[in-house]
PDB file of N, CA, C and O in Angstrom:
ATOM      1  N   MET A   1     -33.472  42.580  54.585  1.00  0.00           N
ATOM      2  CA  MET A   1     -33.451  41.469  53.659  1.00  0.00           C
ATOM      3  C   MET A   1     -32.304  40.507  53.957  1.00  0.00           C
ATOM      4  O   MET A   1     -32.381  39.331  53.601  1.00  0.00           O
ATOM      5  N   GLY A   2     -31.254  40.982  54.598  1.00  0.00           N
ATOM      6  CA  GLY A   2     -30.221  40.085  55.072  1.00  0.00           C
ATOM      7  C   GLY A   2     -29.173  39.647  54.068  1.00  0.00           C
ATOM      8  O   GLY A   2     -28.514  38.632  54.293  1.00  0.00           O
ATOM      9  N   GLY A   3     -28.991  40.360  52.979  1.00  0.00           N
ATOM     10  CA  GLY A   3     -28.003  39.966  51.989  1.00  0.00           C
ATOM     11  C   GLY A   3     -26.742  40.795  52.064  1.00  0.00           C
ATOM     12  O   GLY A   3     -26.532  41.563  53.003  1.00  0.00           O
ATOM     13  N   ALA A   4     -25.914  40.627  51.062  1.00  0.00           N
ATOM     14  CA  ALA A   4     -24.674  41.390  50.949  1.00  0.00           C
ATOM     15  C   ALA A   4     -24.520  41.831  49.504  1.00  0.00           C
ATOM     16  O   ALA A   4     -24.938  41.133  48.581  1.00  0.00           O
ATOM     17  N   GLY A   5     -23.916  42.997  49.320  1.00  0.00           N
ATOM     18  CA  GLY A   5     -23.736  43.503  47.964  1.00  0.00           C
ATOM     19  C   GLY A   5     -22.463  44.296  47.828  1.00  0.00           C
ATOM     20  O   GLY A   5     -21.838  44.669  48.821  1.00  0.00           O
ATOM     21  N   LYS A   6     -22.076  44.554  46.577  1.00  0.00           N
ATOM     22  CA  LYS A   6     -20.880  45.336  46.302  1.00  0.00           C
ATOM     23  C   LYS A   6     -21.080  46.132  45.026  1.00  0.00           C
ATOM     24  O   LYS A   6     -21.303  45.556  43.962  1.00  0.00           O
ATOM     25  N   PRO A   7     -21.002  47.470  45.126  1.00  0.00           N
ATOM     26  CA  PRO A   7     -21.011  48.273  43.902  1.00  0.00           C
ATOM     27  C   PRO A   7     -19.632  48.238  43.263  1.00  0.00           C
ATOM     28  O   PRO A   7     -18.631  48.028  43.949  1.00  0.00           O
ATOM     29  N   SER A   8     -19.579  48.438  41.975  1.00  0.00           N
ATOM     30  CA  SER A   8     -18.281  48.520  41.305  1.00  0.00           C
ATOM     31  C   SER A   8     -18.370  49.519  40.175  1.00  0.00           C
ATOM     32  O   SER A   8     -19.461  49.897  39.749  1.00  0.00           O
ATOM     33  N   GLY A   9     -17.229  49.940  39.699  1.00  0.00           N
ATOM     34  CA  GLY A   9     -17.184  50.909  38.617  1.00  0.00           C
ATOM     35  C   GLY A   9     -16.583  52.215  39.095  1.00  0.00           C
ATOM     36  O   GLY A   9     -16.451  52.457  40.295  1.00  0.00           O
ATOM     37  N   ALA A  10     -16.229  53.036  38.154  1.00  0.00           N
ATOM     38  CA  ALA A  10     -15.627  54.334  38.473  1.00  0.00           C
ATOM     39  C   ALA A  10     -16.605  55.172  39.282  1.00  0.00           C
ATOM     40  O   ALA A  10     -17.766  55.311  38.898  1.00  0.00           O
ATOM     41  N   GLY A  11     -16.156  55.722  40.376  1.00  0.00           N
ATOM     42  CA  GLY A  11     -17.014  56.568  41.198  1.00  0.00           C
ATOM     43  C   GLY A  11     -17.945  55.802  42.108  1.00  0.00           C
ATOM     44  O   GLY A  11     -18.782  56.415  42.771  1.00  0.00           O
ATOM     45  N   GLY A  12     -17.835  54.488  42.167  1.00  0.00           N
ATOM     46  CA  GLY A  12     -18.594  53.727  43.152  1.00  0.00           C
ATOM     47  C   GLY A  12     -19.898  53.128  42.692  1.00  0.00           C
ATOM     48  O   GLY A  12     -20.749  52.825  43.529  1.00  0.00           O
ATOM     49  N   GLY A  13     -20.101  52.939  41.393  1.00  0.00           N
ATOM     50  CA  GLY A  13     -21.334  52.230  41.109  1.00  0.00           C
ATOM     51  C   GLY A  13     -21.903  52.260  39.721  1.00  0.00           C
ATOM     52  O   GLY A  13     -23.050  52.675  39.552  1.00  0.00           O
ATOM     53  N   ASP A  14     -21.172  51.847  38.727  1.00  0.00           N
ATOM     54  CA  ASP A  14     -21.765  51.655  37.408  1.00  0.00           C
ATOM     55  C   ASP A  14     -22.551  50.351  37.380  1.00  0.00           C
ATOM     56  O   ASP A  14     -23.483  50.198  36.589  1.00  0.00           O
ATOM     57  N   CYS A  15     -22.179  49.423  38.234  1.00  0.00           N
ATOM     58  CA  CYS A  15     -22.887  48.149  38.348  1.00  0.00           C
ATOM     59  C   CYS A  15     -22.662  47.606  39.753  1.00  0.00           C
ATOM     60  O   CYS A  15     -21.868  48.155  40.517  1.00  0.00           O
ATOM     61  N   GLY A  16     -23.336  46.569  40.077  1.00  0.00           N
ATOM     62  CA  GLY A  16     -23.180  45.980  41.399  1.00  0.00           C
ATOM     63  C   GLY A  16     -23.630  44.538  41.387  1.00  0.00           C
ATOM     64  O   GLY A  16     -24.246  44.072  40.428  1.00  0.00           O
ATOM     65  N   ILE A  17     -23.319  43.841  42.451  1.00  0.00           N
ATOM     66  CA  ILE A  17     -23.733  42.454  42.607  1.00  0.00           C
ATOM     67  C   ILE A  17     -24.289  42.298  44.017  1.00  0.00           C
ATOM     68  O   ILE A  17     -23.784  42.896  44.967  1.00  0.00           O
ATOM     69  N   ALA A  18     -25.316  41.499  44.135  1.00  0.00           N
ATOM     70  CA  ALA A  18     -25.914  41.254  45.445  1.00  0.00           C
ATOM     71  C   ALA A  18     -26.146  39.766  45.617  1.00  0.00           C
ATOM     72  O   ALA A  18     -26.556  39.077  44.683  1.00  0.00           O
ATOM     73  N   PHE A  19     -25.881  39.278  46.812  1.00  0.00           N
ATOM     74  CA  PHE A  19     -26.135  37.892  47.178  1.00  0.00           C
ATOM     75  C   PHE A  19     -27.181  37.898  48.277  1.00  0.00           C
ATOM     76  O   PHE A  19     -26.999  38.533  49.316  1.00  0.00           O
ATOM     77  N   MET A  20     -28.273  37.192  48.046  1.00  0.00           N
ATOM     78  CA  MET A  20     -29.371  37.190  49.000  1.00  0.00           C
ATOM     79  C   MET A  20     -29.557  35.783  49.560  1.00  0.00           C
ATOM     80  O   MET A  20     -29.330  34.801  48.853  1.00  0.00           O
ATOM     81  N   PRO A  21     -29.965  35.678  50.820  1.00  0.00           N
ATOM     82  CA  PRO A  21     -30.062  34.364  51.464  1.00  0.00           C
ATOM     83  C   PRO A  21     -31.255  33.513  51.026  1.00  0.00           C
ATOM     84  O   PRO A  21     -31.235  32.292  51.179  1.00  0.00           O
ATOM     85  N   THR A  22     -32.294  34.154  50.482  1.00  0.00           N
ATOM     86  CA  THR A  22     -33.484  33.396  50.069  1.00  0.00           C
ATOM     87  C   THR A  22     -34.013  33.936  48.749  1.00  0.00           C
ATOM     88  O   THR A  22     -33.712  35.063  48.356  1.00  0.00           O
ATOM     89  N   GLU A  23     -34.796  33.122  48.079  1.00  0.00           N
ATOM     90  CA  GLU A  23     -35.452  33.562  46.835  1.00  0.00           C
ATOM     91  C   GLU A  23     -36.384  34.740  47.121  1.00  0.00           C
ATOM     92  O   GLU A  23     -36.473  35.675  46.324  1.00  0.00           O
ATOM     93  N   LYS A  24     -37.077  34.690  48.259  1.00  0.00           N
ATOM     94  CA  LYS A  24     -38.006  35.765  48.614  1.00  0.00           C
ATOM     95  C   LYS A  24     -37.268  37.093  48.760  1.00  0.00           C
ATOM     96  O   LYS A  24     -37.718  38.109  48.230  1.00  0.00           O
ATOM     97  N   SER A  25     -36.145  37.097  49.468  1.00  0.00           N
ATOM     98  CA  SER A  25     -35.410  38.346  49.647  1.00  0.00           C
ATOM     99  C   SER A  25     -34.814  38.821  48.324  1.00  0.00           C
ATOM    100  O   SER A  25     -34.693  40.025  48.100  1.00  0.00           O
ATOM    101  N   ALA A  26     -34.443  37.897  47.452  1.00  0.00           N
ATOM    102  CA  ALA A  26     -33.939  38.281  46.129  1.00  0.00           C
ATOM    103  C   ALA A  26     -35.039  38.956  45.314  1.00  0.00           C
ATOM    104  O   ALA A  26     -34.784  39.952  44.636  1.00  0.00           O
ATOM    105  N   ARG A  27     -36.256  38.424  45.375  1.00  0.00           N
ATOM    106  CA  ARG A  27     -37.387  39.043  44.665  1.00  0.00           C
ATOM    107  C   ARG A  27     -37.692  40.431  45.226  1.00  0.00           C
ATOM    108  O   ARG A  27     -37.967  41.364  44.471  1.00  0.00           O
ATOM    109  N   GLN A  28     -37.641  40.563  46.552  1.00  0.00           N
ATOM    110  CA  GLN A  28     -37.895  41.864  47.177  1.00  0.00           C
ATOM    111  C   GLN A  28     -36.842  42.886  46.747  1.00  0.00           C
ATOM    112  O   GLN A  28     -37.169  44.042  46.476  1.00  0.00           O
ATOM    113  N   LEU A  29     -35.599  42.468  46.687  1.00  0.00           N
ATOM    114  CA  LEU A  29     -34.533  43.366  46.256  1.00  0.00           C
ATOM    115  C   LEU A  29     -34.742  43.790  44.810  1.00  0.00           C
ATOM    116  O   LEU A  29     -34.588  44.964  44.473  1.00  0.00           O
ATOM    117  N   LYS A  30     -35.090  42.837  43.961  1.00  0.00           N
ATOM    118  CA  LYS A  30     -35.320  43.147  42.543  1.00  0.00           C
ATOM    119  C   LYS A  30     -36.446  44.168  42.383  1.00  0.00           C
ATOM    120  O   LYS A  30     -36.333  45.082  41.566  1.00  0.00           O
ATOM    121  N   VAL A  31     -37.515  44.029  43.140  1.00  0.00           N
ATOM    122  CA  VAL A  31     -38.625  44.986  43.089  1.00  0.00           C
ATOM    123  C   VAL A  31     -38.147  46.365  43.540  1.00  0.00           C
ATOM    124  O   VAL A  31     -38.478  47.376  42.919  1.00  0.00           O
ATOM    125  N   SER A  32     -37.377  46.401  44.610  1.00  0.00           N
ATOM    126  CA  SER A  32     -36.847  47.683  45.106  1.00  0.00           C
ATOM    127  C   SER A  32     -35.948  48.338  44.072  1.00  0.00           C
ATOM    128  O   SER A  32     -36.028  49.545  43.843  1.00  0.00           O
ATOM    129  N   TRP A  33     -35.096  47.543  43.450  1.00  0.00           N
ATOM    130  CA  TRP A  33     -34.210  48.074  42.408  1.00  0.00           C
ATOM    131  C   TRP A  33     -35.012  48.635  41.244  1.00  0.00           C
ATOM    132  O   TRP A  33     -34.717  49.726  40.758  1.00  0.00           O
ATOM    133  N   GLU A  34     -36.032  47.893  40.789  1.00  0.00           N
ATOM    134  CA  GLU A  34     -36.839  48.349  39.655  1.00  0.00           C
ATOM    135  C   GLU A  34     -37.519  49.675  39.975  1.00  0.00           C
ATOM    136  O   GLU A  34     -37.596  50.549  39.112  1.00  0.00           O
ATOM    137  N   LYS A  35     -38.014  49.839  41.204  1.00  0.00           N
ATOM    138  CA  LYS A  35     -38.646  51.093  41.607  1.00  0.00           C
ATOM    139  C   LYS A  35     -37.650  52.254  41.586  1.00  0.00           C
ATOM    140  O   LYS A  35     -38.030  53.404  41.369  1.00  0.00           O
ATOM    141  N   ALA A  36     -36.367  51.937  41.815  1.00  0.00           N
ATOM    142  CA  ALA A  36     -35.317  52.956  41.817  1.00  0.00           C
ATOM    143  C   ALA A  36     -34.696  53.156  40.433  1.00  0.00           C
ATOM    144  O   ALA A  36     -33.759  53.940  40.278  1.00  0.00           O
ATOM    145  N   GLY A  37     -35.219  52.448  39.431  1.00  0.00           N
ATOM    146  CA  GLY A  37     -34.694  52.588  38.075  1.00  0.00           C
ATOM    147  C   GLY A  37     -33.452  51.755  37.800  1.00  0.00           C
ATOM    148  O   GLY A  37     -32.732  52.016  36.835  1.00  0.00           O
ATOM    149  N   ILE A  38     -33.193  50.761  38.631  1.00  0.00           N
ATOM    150  CA  ILE A  38     -32.040  49.879  38.447  1.00  0.00           C
ATOM    151  C   ILE A  38     -32.505  48.623  37.726  1.00  0.00           C
ATOM    152  O   ILE A  38     -33.474  47.983  38.134  1.00  0.00           O
ATOM    153  N   GLN A  39     -31.808  48.279  36.658  1.00  0.00           N
ATOM    154  CA  GLN A  39     -32.167  47.093  35.886  1.00  0.00           C
ATOM    155  C   GLN A  39     -31.409  45.884  36.422  1.00  0.00           C
ATOM    156  O   GLN A  39     -30.180  45.836  36.364  1.00  0.00           O
ATOM    157  N   ALA A  40     -32.144  44.917  36.940  1.00  0.00           N
ATOM    158  CA  ALA A  40     -31.538  43.684  37.443  1.00  0.00           C
ATOM    159  C   ALA A  40     -31.389  42.691  36.298  1.00  0.00           C
ATOM    160  O   ALA A  40     -32.297  42.535  35.481  1.00  0.00           O
ATOM    161  N   LEU A  41     -30.262  42.031  36.240  1.00  0.00           N
ATOM    162  CA  LEU A  41     -30.027  40.992  35.238  1.00  0.00           C
ATOM    163  C   LEU A  41     -30.310  39.637  35.864  1.00  0.00           C
ATOM    164  O   LEU A  41     -29.940  39.392  37.012  1.00  0.00           O
ATOM    165  N   ASP A  42     -30.957  38.764  35.124  1.00  0.00           N
ATOM    166  CA  ASP A  42     -31.285  37.436  35.622  1.00  0.00           C
ATOM    167  C   ASP A  42     -30.131  36.495  35.269  1.00  0.00           C
ATOM    168  O   ASP A  42     -30.148  35.839  34.227  1.00  0.00           O
ATOM    169  N   LEU A  43     -29.140  36.439  36.141  1.00  0.00           N
ATOM    170  CA  LEU A  43     -27.955  35.613  35.915  1.00  0.00           C
ATOM    171  C   LEU A  43     -27.961  34.429  36.865  1.00  0.00           C
ATOM    172  O   LEU A  43     -28.474  34.516  37.981  1.00  0.00           O
ATOM    173  N   GLN A  44     -27.389  33.323  36.414  1.00  0.00           N
ATOM    174  CA  GLN A  44     -27.300  32.134  37.261  1.00  0.00           C
ATOM    175  C   GLN A  44     -25.887  31.563  37.166  1.00  0.00           C
ATOM    176  O   GLN A  44     -25.187  31.770  36.175  1.00  0.00           O
ATOM    177  N   ILE A  45     -25.490  30.859  38.186  1.00  0.00           N
ATOM    178  CA  ILE A  45     -24.199  30.185  38.183  1.00  0.00           C
ATOM    179  C   ILE A  45     -24.301  28.954  37.282  1.00  0.00           C
ATOM    180  O   ILE A  45     -25.267  28.197  37.375  1.00  0.00           O
ATOM    181  N   CYS A  46     -23.316  28.753  36.418  1.00  0.00           N
ATOM    182  CA  CYS A  46     -23.294  27.616  35.519  1.00  0.00           C
ATOM    183  C   CYS A  46     -23.117  26.336  36.329  1.00  0.00           C
ATOM    184  O   CYS A  46     -22.172  26.241  37.113  1.00  0.00           O
ATOM    185  N   PRO A  47     -23.995  25.354  36.165  1.00  0.00           N
ATOM    186  CA  PRO A  47     -23.912  24.134  36.972  1.00  0.00           C
ATOM    187  C   PRO A  47     -22.694  23.257  36.657  1.00  0.00           C
ATOM    188  O   PRO A  47     -22.325  22.412  37.473  1.00  0.00           O
ATOM    189  N   VAL A  48     -22.066  23.439  35.496  1.00  0.00           N
ATOM    190  CA  VAL A  48     -20.910  22.599  35.152  1.00  0.00           C
ATOM    191  C   VAL A  48     -19.594  23.331  35.328  1.00  0.00           C
ATOM    192  O   VAL A  48     -18.540  22.781  35.009  1.00  0.00           O
ATOM    193  N   GLY A  49     -19.627  24.559  35.829  1.00  0.00           N
ATOM    194  CA  GLY A  49     -18.401  25.321  36.046  1.00  0.00           C
ATOM    195  C   GLY A  49     -17.859  25.927  34.765  1.00  0.00           C
ATOM    196  O   GLY A  49     -18.545  25.978  33.744  1.00  0.00           O
ATOM    197  N   ALA A  50     -16.634  26.380  34.833  1.00  0.00           N
ATOM    198  CA  ALA A  50     -15.993  27.020  33.683  1.00  0.00           C
ATOM    199  C   ALA A  50     -15.287  25.969  32.824  1.00  0.00           C
ATOM    200  O   ALA A  50     -14.850  24.927  33.313  1.00  0.00           O
ATOM    201  N   ALA A  51     -15.192  26.274  31.550  1.00  0.00           N
ATOM    202  CA  ALA A  51     -14.503  25.366  30.632  1.00  0.00           C
ATOM    203  C   ALA A  51     -13.655  26.163  29.675  1.00  0.00           C
ATOM    204  O   ALA A  51     -14.059  27.240  29.235  1.00  0.00           O
ATOM    205  N   ALA A  52     -12.488  25.656  29.346  1.00  0.00           N
ATOM    206  CA  ALA A  52     -11.613  26.282  28.350  1.00  0.00           C
ATOM    207  C   ALA A  52     -11.991  25.720  26.985  1.00  0.00           C
ATOM    208  O   ALA A  52     -12.047  24.506  26.793  1.00  0.00           O
ATOM    209  N   LEU A  53     -12.245  26.606  26.057  1.00  0.00           N
ATOM    210  CA  LEU A  53     -12.627  26.159  24.707  1.00  0.00           C
ATOM    211  C   LEU A  53     -11.496  26.357  23.736  1.00  0.00           C
ATOM    212  O   LEU A  53     -11.633  26.038  22.555  1.00  0.00           O
TER     213      LEU A  53
END
């Protein structure tokens, strides 16, 4: 699929993040995760960046 990922959390993996080069590879990864019982979150980068409130 050609992406990169990083597990995090105590013991190497309570959660993780993956960056995929294409929408197709991201969909394939999500399907693979679901088959393995991993819940993918549908997160997006905020287009206006961070703001202090």
